[in-house]
N, CA and C atoms as an extended XYZ file, in Angstrom:
609
Properties=species:S:1:pos:R:3:atomname:S:1:resname:S:1:resid:I:1 pbc="F F F"
N        44.151        9.955       50.136 N   MET     1
C        44.769        8.986       49.038 CA  MET     1
C        46.633        9.103       48.830 C   MET     1
N        46.655       10.538       48.608 N   LYS     2
C        48.318       10.945       48.404 CA  LYS     2
C        49.258       10.406       49.635 C   LYS     2
N        48.707       10.272       50.844 N   GLU     3
C        49.264        9.996       51.777 CA  GLU     3
C        49.657        8.476       52.194 C   GLU     3
N        48.664        8.000       51.294 N   LYS     4
C        48.670        6.075       51.584 CA  LYS     4
C        50.190        5.850       51.385 C   LYS     4
N        50.685        4.773       52.283 N   ASP     5
C        51.992        4.122       51.736 CA  ASP     5
C        51.812        2.453       51.967 C   ASP     5
N        52.445        1.822       51.253 N   PRO     6
C        52.613        2.721       49.766 CA  PRO     6
C        51.667        3.004       48.883 C   PRO     6
N        51.542        3.905       48.028 N   LEU     7
C        50.907        4.398       46.927 CA  LEU     7
C        51.224        3.760       45.595 C   LEU     7
N        50.175        2.939       45.164 N   ASN     8
C        50.033        1.896       44.300 CA  ASN     8
C        49.694        2.368       42.839 C   ASN     8
N        50.450        2.697       41.904 N   VAL     9
C        49.867        3.549       40.477 CA  VAL     9
C        50.316        2.292       39.549 C   VAL     9
N        49.222        2.584       38.342 N   ILE    10
C        49.542        1.952       37.462 CA  ILE    10
C        48.923        2.714       36.121 C   ILE    10
N        49.955        2.425       34.976 N   VAL    11
C        50.194        3.395       33.921 CA  VAL    11
C        49.673        2.545       32.768 C   VAL    11
N        48.897        2.501       31.883 N   THR    12
C        48.073        1.693       31.105 CA  THR    12
C        48.354        2.162       29.776 C   THR    12
N        48.684        1.139       28.329 N   GLY    13
C        48.460        1.979       27.128 CA  GLY    13
C        48.785        0.880       26.274 C   GLY    13
N        48.810        1.011       25.213 N   VAL    14
C        49.277        0.257       23.847 CA  VAL    14
C        50.946        0.991       23.353 C   VAL    14
N        51.402       -0.499       23.019 N   GLY    15
C        52.674        0.260       22.687 CA  GLY    15
C        52.645        1.473       21.828 C   GLY    15
N        53.405        2.387       21.722 N   GLY    16
C        53.918        3.700       21.042 CA  GLY    16
C        53.225        4.441       21.534 C   GLY    16
N        52.784        4.233       22.980 N   GLN    17
C        51.739        5.808       23.449 CA  GLN    17
C        52.829        6.566       24.626 C   GLN    17
N        53.832        5.149       24.993 N   GLY    18
C        54.884        6.644       25.795 CA  GLY    18
C        54.419        6.038       27.235 C   GLY    18
N        53.932        5.088       27.530 N   ASN    19
C        53.558        5.069       29.039 CA  ASN    19
C        54.669        4.626       29.855 C   ASN    19
N        55.785        4.141       29.429 N   VAL    20
C        57.190        3.742       29.745 CA  VAL    20
C        57.881        5.204       30.513 C   VAL    20
N        57.840        5.755       29.249 N   LEU    21
C        58.546        7.238       29.346 CA  LEU    21
C        57.904        8.038       30.512 C   LEU    21
N        56.700        7.937       30.627 N   ILE    22
C        55.891        8.907       31.669 CA  ILE    22
C        56.084        8.564       32.616 C   ILE    22
N        56.087        6.874       32.799 N   THR    23
C        56.315        6.330       34.042 CA  THR    23
C        57.596        6.542       34.828 C   THR    23
N        59.114        6.492       33.987 N   GLN    24
C        60.062        6.973       34.410 CA  GLN    24
C        60.243        8.325       34.606 C   GLN    24
N        59.396        9.140       34.066 N   PHE    25
C        59.462       10.407       34.117 CA  PHE    25
C        58.825       10.630       35.715 C   PHE    25
N        57.972       10.066       35.767 N   MET    26
C        56.654       10.502       37.595 CA  MET    26
C        57.801        9.787       38.404 C   MET    26
N        58.802        8.506       38.254 N   GLY    27
C        59.535        7.871       39.054 CA  GLY    27
C        60.628        9.122       39.406 C   GLY    27
N        61.104        9.780       38.445 N   SER    28
C        62.503       10.618       38.722 CA  SER    28
C        61.916       11.758       39.626 C   SER    28
N        60.958       12.379       39.343 N   ALA    29
C        60.477       13.622       39.768 CA  ALA    29
C        60.307       12.908       41.775 C   ALA    29
N        59.606       11.691       41.869 N   LEU    30
C        59.146       11.620       43.367 CA  LEU    30
C        60.585       11.100       43.446 C   LEU    30
N        61.594       10.286       43.273 N   VAL    31
C        62.856       10.213       43.649 CA  VAL    31
C        63.524       11.313       43.880 C   VAL    31
N        63.323       12.287       43.226 N   ARG    32
C        64.199       13.599       43.461 CA  ARG    32
C        63.628       14.196       45.027 C   ARG    32
N        62.249       14.017       45.376 N   ALA    33
C        61.742       14.678       46.257 CA  ALA    33
C        61.848       13.813       47.303 C   ALA    33
N        62.735       12.559       47.225 N   GLY    34
C        63.317       11.908       48.486 CA  GLY    34
C        61.916       10.782       48.683 C   GLY    34
N        61.212       10.312       48.185 N   TYR    35
C        60.432        9.113       48.041 CA  TYR    35
C        61.364        7.758       47.336 C   TYR    35
N        60.998        6.646       47.925 N   HIS    36
C        61.251        5.203       47.280 CA  HIS    36
C        60.433        4.807       46.197 C   HIS    36
N        61.004        4.711       44.811 N   VAL    37
C        59.892        4.472       44.329 CA  VAL    37
C        60.194        3.254       43.434 C   VAL    37
N        59.644        1.931       43.471 N   THR    38
C        59.962        0.908       42.707 CA  THR    38
C        59.138        0.818       41.261 C   THR    38
N        59.670        0.666       40.276 N   ILE    39
C        58.856        0.377       39.170 CA  ILE    39
C        58.650       -0.832       38.269 C   ILE    39
N        58.104       -1.564       37.884 N   GLY    40
C        57.739       -2.957       37.262 CA  GLY    40
C        56.887       -2.715       35.632 C   GLY    40
N        57.394       -3.379       34.976 N   GLU    41
C        56.972       -3.161       33.810 CA  GLU    41
C        56.601       -4.259       32.809 C   GLU    41
N        55.450       -4.077       32.329 N   THR    42
C        55.187       -5.383       31.206 CA  THR    42
C        54.820       -4.747       29.962 C   THR    42
N        55.414       -5.040       29.170 N   TYR    43
C        55.338       -4.782       27.795 CA  TYR    43
C        54.445       -5.833       26.534 C   TYR    43
N        54.114       -6.722       26.889 N   GLY    44
C        53.532       -7.676       26.079 CA  GLY    44
C        54.038       -7.727       24.746 C   GLY    44
N        53.236       -7.313       23.832 N   ALA    45
C        53.538       -7.136       22.510 CA  ALA    45
C        53.682       -5.631       22.053 C   ALA    45
N        54.091       -5.019       22.546 N   SER    46
C        54.131       -3.844       22.757 CA  SER    46
C        55.124       -3.103       21.320 C   SER    46
N        55.651       -4.141       20.424 N   GLN    47
C        56.185       -3.198       19.523 CA  GLN    47
C        55.007       -3.282       18.147 C   GLN    47
N        54.197       -4.460       18.639 N   ARG    48
C        52.794       -4.306       17.638 CA  ARG    48
C        51.402       -3.769       18.021 C   ARG    48
N        51.806       -2.601       18.959 N   GLY    49
C        50.916       -2.260       19.525 CA  GLY    49
C        49.913       -2.683       20.696 C   GLY    49
N        50.418       -4.025       21.004 N   GLY    50
C        49.941       -4.688       22.319 CA  GLY    50
C        50.080       -4.010       23.743 C   GLY    50
N        49.575       -4.279       24.612 N   ALA    51
C        49.322       -4.137       25.906 CA  ALA    51
C        50.326       -3.415       26.502 C   ALA    51
N        50.898       -2.448       27.267 N   VAL    52
C        51.568       -2.455       27.928 CA  VAL    52
C        51.162       -1.632       29.234 C   VAL    52
N        51.851       -2.098       30.303 N   MET    53
C        51.776       -1.752       31.482 CA  MET    53
C        52.711       -1.677       32.573 C   MET    53
N        52.790       -0.346       33.210 N   SER    54
C        53.997       -0.256       34.392 CA  SER    54
C        53.062        0.075       35.956 C   SER    54
N        54.395       -0.513       36.578 N   HIS    55
C        53.347       -0.395       37.982 CA  HIS    55
C        54.831        0.329       38.989 C   HIS    55
N        54.074        1.667       39.442 N   LEU    56
C        54.739        2.604       40.262 CA  LEU    56
C        54.407        2.124       41.824 C   LEU    56
N        55.099        1.924       42.719 N   ARG    57
C        54.899        1.778       44.256 CA  ARG    57
C        55.371        3.104       44.776 C   ARG    57
N        55.016        3.958       45.555 N   ILE    58
C        55.690        4.852       46.042 CA  ILE    58
C        55.670        4.726       47.632 C   ILE    58
N        56.896        5.308       48.145 N   SER    59
C        56.946        5.037       49.432 CA  SER    59
C        57.660        5.758       50.195 C   SER    59
N        57.369        6.577       51.566 N   ARG    60
C        58.448        7.318       52.174 CA  ARG    60
C        59.172        6.083       52.953 C   ARG    60
N        58.631        5.112       53.132 N   GLN    61
C        59.260        3.907       53.984 CA  GLN    61
C        60.374        2.765       53.769 C   GLN    61
N        59.956        2.268       52.370 N   ALA    62
C        60.350        1.515       52.152 CA  ALA    62
C        60.087        1.182       50.667 C   ALA    62
N        61.342        0.137       50.050 N   GLN    63
C        61.098       -0.264       48.475 CA  GLN    63
C        60.653       -1.429       48.783 C   GLN    63
N        59.177       -1.236       48.114 N   TYR    64
C        58.587       -2.420       47.903 CA  TYR    64
C        58.430       -3.245       46.702 C   TYR    64
N        58.169       -4.568       46.364 N   GLY    65
C        58.312       -5.574       45.513 CA  GLY    65
C        57.570       -4.539       44.076 C   GLY    65
N        58.617       -4.835       43.040 N   PRO    66
C        57.631       -3.666       41.672 CA  PRO    66
C        56.367       -4.138       41.168 C   PRO    66
N        55.697       -5.530       41.481 N   LEU    67
C        54.467       -5.439       40.833 CA  LEU    67
C        53.043       -5.628       42.174 C   LEU    67
N        52.514       -4.465       41.702 N   ILE    68
C        50.957       -4.327       42.532 CA  ILE    68
C        50.543       -5.817       42.387 C   ILE    68
N        49.929       -6.038       44.131 N   PRO    69
C        49.034       -7.270       44.000 CA  PRO    69
C        47.792       -6.922       43.295 C   PRO    69
N        46.903       -7.805       42.668 N   TYR    70
C        45.670       -7.698       42.203 CA  TYR    70
C        44.417       -7.138       43.051 C   TYR    70
N        43.898       -5.869       42.458 N   GLY    71
C        42.862       -5.203       43.371 CA  GLY    71
C        43.244       -4.302       44.310 C   GLY    71
N        44.776       -3.657       44.004 N   GLN    72
C        45.519       -2.672       44.811 CA  GLN    72
C        45.607       -1.616       44.504 C   GLN    72
N        45.152       -1.296       43.461 N   ALA    73
C        46.118       -0.001       42.391 CA  ALA    73
C        45.064        1.010       43.442 C   ALA    73
N        45.940        1.819       43.790 N   ASP    74
C        45.108        3.432       43.981 CA  ASP    74
C        45.032        4.394       42.756 C   ASP    74
N        45.312        4.647       42.141 N   ILE    75
C        45.826        5.155       40.589 CA  ILE    75
C        45.803        4.202       39.342 C   ILE    75
N        44.717        4.934       38.736 N   ILE    76
C        45.227        4.203       37.500 CA  ILE    76
C        44.795        5.284       36.439 C   ILE    76
N        46.236        5.242       35.859 N   LEU    77
C        46.936        5.985       34.514 CA  LEU    77
C        46.310        5.996       33.261 C   LEU    77
N        45.560        5.855       32.309 N   GLY    78
C        45.504        4.999       30.979 CA  GLY    78
C        44.928        5.973       29.587 C   GLY    78
N        46.038        5.679       28.703 N   LEU    79
C        46.643        6.372       27.361 CA  LEU    79
C        45.425        5.802       27.092 C   LEU    79
N        44.441        4.431       26.539 N   GLU    80
C        43.661        4.141       26.001 CA  GLU    80
C        42.781        3.098       26.535 C   GLU    80
N        41.222        4.067       26.060 N   PRO    81
C        39.933        3.617       27.248 CA  PRO    81
C        40.092        2.257       27.357 C   PRO    81
N        40.077        1.588       26.820 N   VAL    82
C        39.511       -0.010       26.887 CA  VAL    82
C        40.609       -0.934       27.568 C   VAL    82
N        42.167       -0.426       27.395 N   GLU    83
C        43.018       -1.158       28.122 CA  GLU    83
C        42.768       -0.507       29.371 C   GLU    83
N        42.489        0.652       30.088 N   THR    84
C        42.393        1.593       31.370 CA  THR    84
C        41.055        0.552       31.795 C   THR    84
N        39.817        0.193       31.332 N   LEU    85
C        39.000       -0.987       31.444 CA  LEU    85
C        39.410       -2.353       32.155 C   LEU    85
N        40.522       -2.514       31.126 N   ARG    86
C        40.777       -3.922       31.642 CA  ARG    86
C        41.793       -4.092       33.161 C   ARG    86
N        42.586       -3.099       32.922 N   VAL    87
C        43.444       -2.950       34.014 CA  VAL    87
C        42.377       -2.520       35.147 C   VAL    87
N        41.744       -1.557       35.179 N   LEU    88
C        40.302       -1.845       36.514 CA  LEU    88
C        40.002       -3.402       36.758 C   LEU    88
N        39.532       -3.862       36.383 N   GLY    89
C        38.910       -5.268       36.432 CA  GLY    89
C        39.735       -5.629       36.838 C   GLY    89
N        40.915       -6.010       36.896 N   GLN    90
C        42.008       -6.826       37.483 CA  GLN    90
C        42.454       -6.010       38.583 C   GLN    90
N        43.038       -4.614       38.498 N   TYR    91
C        43.678       -4.106       39.877 CA  TYR    91
C        43.218       -2.841       40.780 C   TYR    91
N        41.792       -2.982       40.246 N   GLY    92
C        40.929       -2.217       40.843 CA  GLY    92
C        40.307       -2.332       41.779 C   GLY    92
N        39.819       -1.474       42.942 N   ASN    93
C        38.619       -1.612       44.051 CA  ASN    93
C        37.783       -0.576       44.080 C   ASN    93
N        36.828       -0.589       45.171 N   PRO    94
C        36.148        0.788       44.938 CA  PRO    94
C        36.681        2.100       45.697 C   PRO    94
N        37.602        1.840       45.860 N   ASP    95
C        38.484        3.579       46.056 CA  ASP    95
C        39.742        3.797       45.319 C   ASP    95
N        39.620        3.326       44.283 N   VAL    96
C        40.517        3.681       43.078 CA  VAL    96
C        40.206        4.766       42.405 C   VAL    96
N        41.375        5.408       41.879 N   THR    97
C        40.752        6.708       41.407 CA  THR    97
C        41.517        6.789       39.821 C   THR    97
N        40.398        6.931       38.885 N   VAL    98
C        40.839        6.290       37.468 CA  VAL    98
C        40.866        7.804       36.466 C   VAL    98
N        41.871        7.761       35.867 N   ILE    99
C        41.825        8.833       34.806 CA  ILE    99
C        42.000        8.376       33.158 C   ILE    99
N        41.504        8.571       32.108 N   THR   100
C        41.798        7.926       31.129 CA  THR   100
C        41.835        9.082       29.387 C   THR   100
N        42.599        8.643       28.782 N   ASN   101
C        42.702        9.404       27.827 CA  ASN   101
C        41.269        8.832       27.235 C   ASN   101
N        40.688        9.367       26.324 N   SER   102
C        39.126        9.218       25.489 CA  SER   102
C        39.436        8.581       24.245 C   SER   102
N        40.617        8.677       23.693 N   ARG   103
C        40.923        8.597       22.133 CA  ARG   103
C        41.118        6.722       22.185 C   ARG   103
N        40.131        6.157       20.944 N   PRO   104
C        40.541        4.472       21.316 CA  PRO   104
C        41.837        4.378       20.298 C   PRO   104
N        42.375        3.358       20.632 N   VAL   105
C        43.243        2.906       19.660 CA  VAL   105
C        42.621        1.554       19.332 C   VAL   105
N        41.854        1.246       18.145 N   TYR   106
C        41.415        0.071       17.852 CA  TYR   106
C        42.380       -1.450       17.281 C   TYR   106
N        42.089       -2.270       18.282 N   PRO   107
C        42.543       -3.720       17.961 CA  PRO   107
C        42.208       -4.115       16.166 C   PRO   107
N        43.119       -4.814       15.954 N   LEU   108
C        43.128       -5.363       14.652 CA  LEU   108
C        41.792       -6.035       14.217 C   LEU   108
N        41.408       -7.090       15.303 N   ALA   109
C        40.237       -7.509       15.382 CA  ALA   109
C        38.641       -7.151       15.039 C   ALA   109
N        38.756       -5.380       15.909 N   VAL   110
C        37.877       -4.630       15.602 CA  VAL   110
C        37.780       -4.066       14.100 C   VAL   110
N        38.868       -3.638       13.571 N   ALA   111
C        39.334       -2.941       12.544 CA  ALA   111
C        38.645       -3.994       11.579 C   ALA   111
N        38.933       -5.369       11.832 N   VAL   112
C        38.464       -5.866       10.700 CA  VAL   112
C        37.097       -6.403       10.686 C   VAL   112
N        36.432       -5.754       12.129 N   GLY   113
C        34.906       -6.243       12.204 CA  GLY   113
C        34.467       -7.844       13.137 C   GLY   113
N        35.668       -8.471       13.518 N   THR   114
C        35.259       -9.615       14.122 CA  THR   114
C        35.333       -9.427       15.740 C   THR   114
N        35.642       -8.134       16.132 N   ALA   115
C        35.381       -7.619       17.629 CA  ALA   115
C        34.609       -6.516       17.748 C   ALA   115
N        33.851       -5.801       18.920 N   HIS   116
C        33.406       -5.133       19.329 CA  HIS   116
C        33.993       -4.018       19.959 C   HIS   116
N        34.206       -2.803       19.833 N   TYR   117
C        34.990       -2.332       20.913 CA  TYR   117
C        33.696       -0.859       21.317 C   TYR   117
N        33.405       -1.368       22.713 N   PRO   118
C        32.792       -0.661       23.246 CA  PRO   118
C        32.376        1.322       23.434 C   PRO   118
N        31.238        1.769       23.030 N   SER   119
C        31.051        3.132       22.923 CA  SER   119
C        31.727        3.838       24.246 C   SER   119
N        31.827        5.138       24.259 N   VAL   120
C        32.445        5.678       24.859 CA  VAL   120
C        31.207        6.054       26.372 C   VAL   120
N        30.321        5.636       25.773 N   GLU   121
C        29.397        5.804       26.905 CA  GLU   121
C        29.307        4.740       27.918 C   GLU   121
N        29.489        3.673       26.956 N   GLU   122
C        29.765        2.181       27.687 CA  GLU   122
C        30.788        2.163       28.434 C   GLU   122
N        32.162        2.661       28.164 N   ILE   123
C        33.611        2.862       28.661 CA  ILE   123
C        33.140        3.666       30.245 C   ILE   123
N        32.342        4.848       30.285 N   VAL   124
C        32.357        6.068       31.270 CA  VAL   124
C        31.625        5.199       32.087 C   VAL   124
N        30.911        4.620       31.857 N   LYS   125
C        29.660        4.218       32.246 CA  LYS   125
C        30.510        3.076       33.871 C   LYS   125
N        31.138        2.087       32.724 N   ALA   126
C        32.163        1.062       33.374 CA  ALA   126
C        33.003        1.689       34.809 C   ALA   126
N        33.641        2.778       33.918 N   LEU   127
C        34.686        3.455       34.539 CA  LEU   127
C        33.936        4.183       36.238 C   LEU   127
N        33.152        4.374       35.856 N   GLU   128
C        32.165        5.305       37.070 CA  GLU   128
C        31.704        4.147       38.107 C   GLU   128
N        31.413        3.088       37.522 N   GLU   129
C        30.385        1.999       38.590 CA  GLU   129
C        31.712        1.580       39.442 C   GLU   129
N        32.799        0.931       38.754 N   LEU   130
C        34.257        0.116       39.398 CA  LEU   130
C        35.003        1.265       40.017 C   LEU   130
N        34.913        2.332       40.266 N   SER   131
C        35.708        3.619       40.720 CA  SER   131
C        35.791        4.160       42.008 C   SER   131
N        36.388        5.147       42.630 N   ARG   132
C        35.928        6.146       43.518 CA  ARG   132
C        35.598        7.352       42.467 C   ARG   132
N        36.136        7.461       41.918 N   ARG   133
C        36.554        8.684       40.961 CA  ARG   133
C        37.272        8.409       39.494 C   ARG   133
N        36.617        8.357       38.351 N   ALA   134
C        37.003        8.866       37.396 CA  ALA   134
C        36.551        9.954       36.166 C   ALA   134
N        37.747       10.229       35.557 N   TRP   135
C        37.878       11.051       34.691 CA  TRP   135
C        38.290       10.457       33.411 C   TRP   135
N        37.740       10.644       32.086 N   MET   136
C        38.074       10.829       30.980 CA  MET   136
C        38.563       12.135       30.324 C   MET   136
N        39.615       12.223       29.800 N   ILE   137
C        40.334       13.273       29.466 CA  ILE   137
C        40.592       12.961       27.682 C   ILE   137
N        40.270       14.066       26.986 N   ASN   138
C        40.361       14.420       25.403 CA  ASN   138
C        41.763       14.757       25.280 C   ASN   138
N        43.105       14.022       25.556 N   ALA   139
C        44.553       14.353       25.815 CA  ALA   139
C        45.008       14.371       24.349 C   ALA   139
N        44.516       13.067       23.496 N   THR   140
C        44.657       13.131       22.572 CA  THR   140
C        44.631       14.628       21.059 C   THR   140
N        43.100       15.266       21.516 N   ASP   141
C        42.713       16.107       21.085 CA  ASP   141
C        43.628       17.667       21.475 C   ASP   141
N        44.104       17.698       22.675 N   ILE   142
C        44.571       18.657       23.421 CA  ILE   142
C        45.941       18.493       22.627 C   ILE   142
N        46.820       17.392       22.636 N   ALA   143
C        48.023       17.075       22.173 CA  ALA   143
C        48.244       17.512       20.743 C   ALA   143
N        47.187       17.470       19.989 N   LEU   144
C        47.072       17.752       18.542 CA  LEU   144
C        46.683       19.280       18.466 C   LEU   144
N        46.179       19.829       19.214 N   ASP   145
C        45.913       20.830       19.139 CA  ASP   145
C        47.033       21.805       19.681 C   ASP   145
N        48.135       21.255       20.360 N   LEU   146
C        49.847       21.946       20.351 CA  LEU   146
C        50.515       21.448       19.524 C   LEU   146
N        50.054       20.338       18.551 N   GLY   147
C        50.996       20.545       17.010 CA  GLY   147
C        51.789       18.666       16.936 C   GLY   147
N        51.594       18.207       18.050 N   ALA   148
C        52.121       16.500       18.202 CA  ALA   148
C        50.976       15.693       18.732 C   ALA   148
N        50.616       14.834       18.554 N   SER   149
C        49.896       13.600       19.335 CA  SER   149
C        50.733       12.768       20.511 C   SER   149
N        51.903       12.870       20.049 N   ILE   150
C        52.688       12.246       21.281 CA  ILE   150
C        52.931       13.022       22.543 C   ILE   150
N        52.293       14.452       22.724 N   LEU   151
C        52.295       15.117       23.994 CA  LEU   151
C        51.024       14.232       24.290 C   LEU   151
N        49.995       13.708       23.859 N   ALA   152
C        49.083       13.082       24.653 CA  ALA   152
C        49.625       12.757       26.427 C   ALA   152
N        50.382       12.023       26.511 N   ASN   153
C        50.832       11.547       27.277 CA  ASN   153
C        51.454       12.355       28.437 C   ASN   153
N        52.138       13.250       28.362 N   ILE   154
C        52.374       14.202       29.030 CA  ILE   154
C        51.079       15.741       29.441 C   ILE   154
N        50.140       15.386       28.850 N   VAL   155
C        48.763       15.956       28.662 CA  VAL   155
C        48.402       14.989       30.075 C   VAL   155
N        48.209       14.095       29.710 N   MET   156
C        47.651       12.847       30.658 CA  MET   156
C        48.617       13.066       32.076 C   MET   156
N        49.853       13.270       32.186 N   VAL   157
C        50.231       12.864       33.868 CA  VAL   157
C        49.849       14.641       34.011 C   VAL   157
N        49.768       16.001       33.268 N   GLY   158
C        49.031       16.992       33.915 CA  GLY   158
C        48.053       16.911       34.691 C   GLY   158
N        46.908       16.053       33.994 N   ALA   159
C        45.625       15.783       34.479 CA  ALA   159
C        45.691       14.739       35.647 C   ALA   159
N        46.418       13.722       35.810 N   LEU   160
C        46.921       13.171       37.019 CA  LEU   160
C        47.110       13.971       37.848 C   LEU   160
N        47.900       15.074       37.904 N   VAL   161
C        48.840       15.600       38.673 CA  VAL   161
C        47.521       17.116       39.435 C   VAL   161
N        46.319       17.151       38.286 N   GLY   162
C        45.262       17.633       38.443 CA  GLY   162
C        43.930       17.444       39.365 C   GLY   162
N        44.642       16.014       39.527 N   ALA   163
C        43.414       15.559       40.208 CA  ALA   163
C        43.765       15.445       41.605 C   ALA   163
N        45.269       15.933       41.922 N   ASP   164
C        45.238       15.945       43.317 CA  ASP   164
C        45.411       14.630       44.196 C   ASP   164
N        46.002       13.294       43.447 N   VAL   165
C        46.280       12.070       44.377 CA  VAL   165
C        47.759       11.672       44.226 C   VAL   165
N        48.489       12.680       43.915 N   LEU   166
C        49.564       12.059       44.030 CA  LEU   166
C        50.776       13.068       45.141 C   LEU   166
N        51.828       12.320       45.813 N   PRO   167
C        52.386       13.501       46.731 CA  PRO   167
C        53.414       14.768       46.498 C   PRO   167
N        52.610       15.163       45.674 N   LEU   168
C        54.162       16.452       44.672 CA  LEU   168
C        53.362       17.323       44.186 C   LEU   168
N        53.647       18.795       44.041 N   ALA   169
C        52.752       19.421       43.533 CA  ALA   169
C        53.295       19.628       41.911 C   ALA   169
N        52.406       20.901       41.221 N   ALA   170
C        52.385       20.604       40.028 CA  ALA   170
C        54.142       21.558       39.823 C   ALA   170
N        54.838       22.408       40.602 N   GLU   171
C        55.689       22.857       40.315 CA  GLU   171
C        56.907       21.761       40.427 C   GLU   171
N        56.586       20.949       41.356 N   GLU   172
C        57.854       19.817       41.292 CA  GLU   172
C        57.577       19.172       39.758 C   GLU   172
N        57.091       18.614       39.230 N   PHE   173
C        56.701       18.036       37.827 CA  PHE   173
C        57.034       18.977       37.282 C   PHE   173
N        57.211       20.328       36.590 N   GLU   174
C        57.137       21.449       36.144 CA  GLU   174
C        58.945       21.189       36.363 C   GLU   174
N        59.699       21.465       37.258 N   SER   175
C        60.841       21.139       37.546 CA  SER   175
C        61.538       20.003       36.857 C   SER   175
N        60.826       18.928       37.050 N   GLU   176
C        61.263       18.050       36.453 CA  GLU   176
C        61.528       17.704       35.110 C   GLU   176
N        60.514       18.647       34.473 N   LEU   177
C        60.550       18.398       32.607 CA  LEU   177
C        61.906       19.337       32.475 C   LEU   177
N        61.792       20.631       33.494 N   GLN   178
C        63.022       21.455       33.178 CA  GLN   178
C        64.487       20.770       33.335 C   GLN   178
N        64.342       19.748       34.125 N   GLU   179
C        65.631       18.881       34.540 CA  GLU   179
C        66.179       18.072       33.175 C   GLU   179
N        64.842       17.405       32.494 N   SER   180
C        65.104       15.988       31.471 CA  SER   180
C        65.037       16.136       30.438 C   SER   180
N        64.230       17.559       29.809 N   LEU   181
C        64.366       18.074       28.260 CA  LEU   181
C        64.946       19.034       28.166 C   LEU   181
N        65.538       19.075       26.707 N   SER   182
C        66.547       20.181       25.957 CA  SER   182
C        65.387       21.435       25.959 C   SER   182
N        66.032       22.585       25.645 N   ALA   183
C        65.095       23.162       25.580 CA  ALA   183
C        64.181       23.684       24.630 C   ALA   183
N        64.151       23.189       23.587 N   ASP   184
C        63.854       23.139       22.119 CA  ASP   184
C        62.300       22.053       22.079 C   ASP   184
N        62.385       21.305       23.330 N   ARG   185
C        61.454       20.441       23.307 CA  ARG   185
C        60.677       21.020       24.824 C   ARG   185
N        61.289       21.762       26.014 N   LEU   186
C        60.863       22.032       26.822 CA  LEU   186
C        59.538       22.956       27.053 C   LEU   186
N        59.312       23.921       26.090 N   ASP   187
C        58.132       25.016       25.739 CA  ASP   187
C        56.633       23.984       25.432 C   ASP   187
N        57.004       22.976       24.854 N   LEU   188
C        55.882       22.421       24.004 CA  LEU   188
C        55.521       21.310       25.365 C   LEU   188
N        56.139       20.683       26.467 N   ASN   189
C        55.838       19.863       26.848 CA  ASN   189
C        55.155       20.737       28.196 C   ASN   189
N        55.726       21.409       28.447 N   LEU   190
C        55.047       22.614       29.705 CA  LEU   190
C        53.966       22.910       29.410 C   LEU   190
N        53.564       23.420       28.036 N   LYS   191
C        52.115       23.628       27.600 CA  LYS   191
C        51.527       22.696       27.833 C   LYS   191
N        52.155       20.980       27.369 N   ALA   192
C        50.960       20.083       27.525 CA  ALA   192
C        50.528       19.759       28.981 C   ALA   192
N        51.447       19.894       29.559 N   PHE   193
C        51.184       19.558       31.314 CA  PHE   193
C        50.559       20.417       31.928 C   PHE   193
N        50.318       21.834       31.500 N   ARG   194
C        49.437       22.997       32.028 CA  ARG   194
C        48.249       22.339       31.339 C   ARG   194
N        48.122       22.418       29.964 N   ARG   195
C        47.037       22.063       29.533 CA  ARG   195
C        45.884       20.890       30.268 C   ARG   195
N        46.594       19.608       30.520 N   GLY   196
C        46.371       18.691       31.268 CA  GLY   196
C        45.662       18.858       32.753 C   GLY   196
N        46.384       19.671       33.271 N   LEU   197
C        46.622       19.932       34.871 CA  LEU   197
C        45.244       21.280       34.720 C   LEU   197
N        44.787       22.055       33.897 N   ALA   198
C        43.732       22.798       33.847 CA  ALA   198
C        42.234       21.848       33.303 C   ALA   198
N        42.181       21.392       32.865 N   GLU   199
C        41.547       20.165       31.903 CA  GLU   199
C        40.632       19.727       33.426 C   GLU   199
N        41.836       18.712       34.330 N   VAL   200
C        40.987       18.240       35.474 CA  VAL   200
C        40.742       18.964       36.491 C   VAL   200
N        41.376       20.248       36.560 N   LYS   201
C        40.766       21.176       37.465 CA  LYS   201
C        39.677       22.054       37.453 C   LYS   201
N        38.870       22.056       36.166 N   SER   202
C        38.251       22.744       35.892 CA  SER   202
C        37.221       22.221       35.854 C   SER   202
N        37.314       20.835       36.553 N   ARG   203
C        35.723       20.131       36.491 CA  ARG   203
C        35.284       20.066       37.721 C   ARG   203
């Protein structure tokens, strides 16, 4: 898959989870390695915890339009499980690879009891039925173990790299972290990245 051109990646979550930042981070690492990368973003009501989706189109040959057509995602990286499932329904296909965080962010309608949020088992079953391969990662728990829940997004990038579906090695992403982060933030982010990497490689 990682040789496909363009390689179409969607990062999805809800406002405040940092998916725009990790999209820019991945894009920067790929550009540094000589790839053409186009990023398209839809924010929705991101300030209020609404859906946020970023498209990355990765190519050696050309600069593609910023939005991935429906049904043509190769990889979906999800920071919230139901958002991952929603995007999979729109952009997925039988060959798509899916990696999602397991920690839900409940919409207000669920919190007040007027809507149903599917169980983890229901979500996993649907992800597996609608994709070539699916991983669910306890990224938030790993991040909390490291001391900060916001590190879940870097855990998820590590998991994505561990799945071996991107055209860059882990070392190249670690170099990007070293280039882009201050010394006081680097160590924790490297630990988060490596924990995500190991989580997928151990399965």
